[in-house]
N, C-alpha and C positions, 0 to 999 in steps of 0.2 A: 649366190646361186651359180653353180658351175656346171656346164653340160658340154657334151661332145656333139658336134654337128658335122656329118659327113655329106660332102657335096661334090659336084663335078666342076664347079667354078667358084671363084671368090664371091661373085654376086650372090649365088645360091647359098653360100656360107653365110653371108651378111643377112639374108632373109631368114635362115634358120636361127641365127642368134637374136634377130629381132623378135621371132615368134617366141622364143624361150623367155626373153624378158617380159614380152607382153602376157604370158600366162600368169605371172603374178599380178598384173594389172587387172586381168579379167577376173581373177579370184576376189580381189578386193572390191571390184564393182559389183560382182554378183552377190557379195554379202550385204550389199545396200539395196537390193531390190530387184535383181534379175534383168531380163532382156531390156526393159524400159530404160535401164541405166546405160546401155552400150554407147550412146551418143553424148555422154555427159563429158563436160570439160571442167577443169579445176576440181577434180574429186577430192583434193586435199582440204578445200573449203568446207566440205560436208563432214569431215572427220573430227573426232573430238581433240581439244586443245587443253582445256582445264581438267585436271584430275577430279576435282570436286564435282564438277558438273556432270561428268561421266558417272560417278557413283550415284548421282541424283536422277538419272535417266534424262538429262538435258532439260530438267525443270527449274535450273538454278538462276535463269536470267534476271528475274526480279529480285533475287536474293543474293546477288553476287557483285557487289561494288568492289573491284578489284582489278588488277592488271589484265587478267584473263578476258575481261569484258571487251577488250578491244576487237576480239575476234567475232563476237556474236551480238553484243548489246552495247556499243560504244558509249551510250549516254551514261552508263553505270560507272564510267571512269570518273565522273565528277566528284571532286573531294578527295581523291585518292593520291597518295604519293608521299615519298618515294616507295615503290614496290617493285620486286623483281621475281619472276618465276620461271622455272624450266621443267619440262616434263618429257618423258620418253617411254616407248612402248614397242617391244618386239611384236610386230603386227602379223598379218597373215603371210603364209609361205616364207619367203625370204625377206619380206619388207620390214621396214622399221619406221615407225611415226614419232617424229620430235617436234618439240615446239618450245619457244621462249617468249616472254612478254615482259615489258617494262612500263611503269607509269610514274609520271612525275609532274608536280605543279609548275605551271608555266603559262604565260600570257592570260592571266586571269582565270585560268580554269585548269585542267589536267590534259597533258599530251600522253598518249600511249603508243609504244611501238611493239609490234609482234612479228614473229617469223615462224613458219611451220613447213616441215619437210617430210614428204613421204618418199622414202628410198626404196626402190623395188629390187635392188641388188644389181649384179652384173653377170654376164656370161662371156667365157673365153671363145674366141673364133678358132675353129678347127678347119683347115682347108684340106681338100683331098682332090687329087687330079682324076681319080677313078671312083665313081659312084659304088658304095658298098665296101670300100676298102678304107681302113683306119687312116685318117689324116694326121697332120702335124699342127701344133700350135703356131700361129702366126705372131703371137706376141701382142695382139690387139684384143681388147675387151669392149664389149658393148654394155651400157648400163641404161637405166630408166628411172626417172624421178619426177615428182609433182613438188613444186614448192610456191609459197606465197609470202609476201612481206606486206605488213599492214601498218598504216600510220593513222592514228585517231586523235580527236580532240573532243572534250566535253566540258560543260560548266553547269552551274546551278543558277536557277532563277526561282528564288523562293523554295517551295517544295517540289518544283519541276527540275528534273536533270535531263539534259538534252546533249546528244553528241553524234558525230559522224566519223567515218573511216573510209580511207581510200586503200584498195588492196591491188597489188601487183602480183599477178599469177603467172606461172610458167610451167609448161609440161615438156619433158624431153624423153624421147625414146630413141635409143641408138643415135643416129645422126639427124634424126627429125626434132624440131623444136617448135613450140607454139606459145604465144603470150596473150594476155588480155589484162585490161584494167577494169575493176569494178568498184562500186561504192555500197556502203551500208550506213544505216542511220537508225537511232532508236530514242525514244523518250520514256522516261519514268516519273512517276510522281506518288506521293503518299496520299491515298484516297481519304484515309483517316488514321488515327494513331494505331500502329502496328500493321497496317495494310498498305502493300505497295503493288502497283501495276506497271508493267513494262510492256511497250509495243514497239515493233520495229520492222524494217525490211532489210534484207541481207543479200549481198552478192549480186547487185544489179550492174550487168556489164555485157559486153560483146562476147560472142562465142569464141572458143579457142580452136584455132585451125592447126591441125597436125597433119602435114601432107595433104592428102586429098579428103581427110575427115574433119568435120567440124563437130565440136561438142558444146553444148549449152551449159553455161554455169548454173549452179544449183540456187537460182533465185529463190528467196525464202521470205514468207510472211510469218510473223510470230507474235504471240500474246502470252504474258506470263504473270502470275499472281503469287505473292507471298503473304501469308497470314501471320498473325501475331504469335510469338512463341509463348508456350505456356510451361509453367514450372512443374516439375515431378519431383518425387523424393531423391535424396542423396545429392542435391545440388545440380541436378540435370535440368535442361530445358529442351523442349521439343518444337521444332520449327516446320510448319507444313507449307508446301509450295506446289503449284500446278502450272502446266505450259501447254499451249497448242501451237502446232507448227504445221505450215503447209509448204512444201518444197516442190518447185517445178520439175516435171518429169518424174517424180517420185510418188507424191501424194501427202495426205494429211495424217498427222500423228498427235496423240494427247499423252501427256505424262503427269503423274502424280508422285510426290516424294515427300520423305520426312527426313529430318536431320536432328539428331539427338546430341546435344553438345554439354560438355562439362568444363568448367575452368576453376582454377585456384591460383590466384595471383598470376605468375607468368607461364603456368602450365595449362594445357588445355587438351581435350580429346573429343573427337566428333564421330559419331556412327551414322553411316548414310544408306538409305535404301529408296528405290524407286520402282515404278511399273509403268511401261510405255504400251500404249495401244497404238498399233499401226494399220492403217487402211490400205495396205499394199503388201506384196510379198517382200519378206526381208528375213535374213537368217539370224539376226540378232535375237538372243534370248530377251524376253520382255522385261525380266527382273534385272535390276541394277543394284550393285553393292559396293561399298567402299568406306573408308576411314580416314581420319586426319589427326595428327598430333602436332602441338605447338610447344615451343619453349622459348619464352621471351619473343624475340621478333622473328625467329626461324619457325618454319612449318614444314611438316612432311605430309604428303597425301598419297593414297594408294586407292586404285579402283580395278575391278575385274570386269572384262568384256568377253561374254561367252556367244559362240555361234552354234546354233543348234544343228543344222544339217551336216555341217562339215566336221562337227565334234571337236571344236577347238576352242580354247580359252586363252585370252591375252591379258596381260598384267600391266597396267599404266601406273607410273610412279612419278612423283614430282617434288620438287623443293621450292620453297619461296622464302623472301625475305620482306618484311613489311614494317615500316616504322609506324608506332601507334599501337592500337589494339591488335593483338594477335589473331591468326585465323583468317578466313575468307571474308568475314562479314565485318 
């Protein structure tokens, strides 16, 4: 994101650059619910990491034992590893949303590591001694980003899967920076054959202070259910799932989704669709779509994220490696 800022002093030039960088932040915040989001901190924690979960409308927590669970349902890490996943998306305006996750067996359970970055881009500083007159580049640029690093651990106790994660969050806009530490935890269990339930809390931590502004982390309560898969012709199976989520400062939402999967030896294909009802203003299109393909231990995932009012669609892609059965499940 490059812009020209004409000012009478260097201080005013800095402020103009800061406002230009903040424009992308405001757009990303607005897409998640309007004015009530203006005081949010750690926005990156509320954005998608798993490509599969995005294609399922966020309803995948109970059905996603994998490395990406470290971000939303750390108890689902239990029994996973080794597995590695990376994902990226050209997000709103000049922003880019990227994430990576790793899971490995250790200490009698599974340890997970994750990192996610929302990069808002940068602006060049243009200084002018006379207002209204073209200035010259100072050679200095201002940038903004949100990032988080997550460390989680999970283990099994019979049919119960339990885990927790610690999250280190940082927001930086130009020369201002603010940080916080949060925790998440979840438990999942097999209610009966084919049925799984997961419940958790997410992102409980102190506000992020950025200059004179304080933003609350998106503290989340969630419950998700995965039903048994049923077989359909041509070797496909269909797996239903649903989730309820309540985010502080945002509101409640409910999602339902289906994943149709086919596999033949080391090859696999998955088609995903979901629908999300939100009890608050949000620019996201309620329908979610995505697909995945696997070959041996390698997997590729794709999901589209559409924003109604601003008329933009973004495309999230990811790659993963997992030892054992291919795919996300």
